[in-house]
N, C-alpha and C positions, 0 to 999 in steps of 0.2 A: 504494500500500500504506500502511496506517495504521501510524505509528510512535508508540510510547509511551515517554516519558521516565520513568525510574525511578532510584532511588539505591541503590547497593551500599555497605555500610558500609566496605568496603575499597577499592573502585575509584572511588567517586564516581558521577557521572552515567553512565548507560548507556541505550542505545536498544533497545527490544524491539518485537516484533510482538505482536498479540493472542494468537497461538498460544504465545508464550513465558510467559504469565502464567496464574494461576488466582486467582479471587476467591472468598472464602467470606463470604457476607453473613448478618448477623444478621437473622432473619426478623421481629423486633419493631422494631428501631431502624433497620435499613437499613445501618448501618455494618458494618465487618468488617475483613478483612485481605486483602492480596494477596501472592502468593508467586511467586518465580521463581528459576531458577538463573542466577547472573551469567554472562553470555557471556564475560567477561574472565578471571575467576578460578575459576569453577565453584562458588562458594559458594552455599549455599541461603539466600535472603533472604526474610524475611517482614516486612511493614510494616503498621501500622494504616492504615485508609482510612475517611474520612468517608462518610456515606450519599450525599452528592452525588457524590463521586469514584467510589464503587462503582458508582453508576448510569452515570456516564460510561464507565467501563471495560467494563461489560456492553454498553452501546450501541455501543462500538467493536468488539465481537465477542469479548471475553475470555470463556473458559469460566468459568462460575460455578456455585456451589451455594448454596442457602439453608438455613441451619441454624435449626430451630425449637427453642426450649427445651422440655424435658420438662414435662408438665403438673404443676402443684402438687398434691401428694397431701395428704390429711388428716393422715397421719403426719408429714409435713414441718411442717405448721402446729403440731401438738402438740409436736414437738421444739423448734421455735422458741419456743413459749410457755414450755416448761420452762427454756430458756436465759434468757429474760427474767425468770423468777421466781426464779432462783438466781444471785446475784451471783458466787459463786465459780466456778460452772460457766461462766458467760458470760465471766469474766475468763480462765479457762483456755483457752477456745476462741479468744478474741481473741489471747492470747499465742501460741497455737499457729499462728495465721495469720501472725503477725508474723515468724516465724522463717524 
């Protein structure tokens, strides 16, 4: 049986089987996240995973899903151009993200 080493923030190193994990892969970059419920403390754990590691987890039989970003719409481009043309609007948006 394949065993996968993972890390719980509270318990440290834990051993899991492919059925214990789920991988969500970014369809553009291949990186993503893996998630599991810690077998020791039952905490829900989510960690970033590189494209290489995501590929290894999928090859080991971990259930995965690929998430594709929504297509860029012309209204999105128009709104972005408005932000670039208006310093106050852009500063307000950036300050809102920083909170």
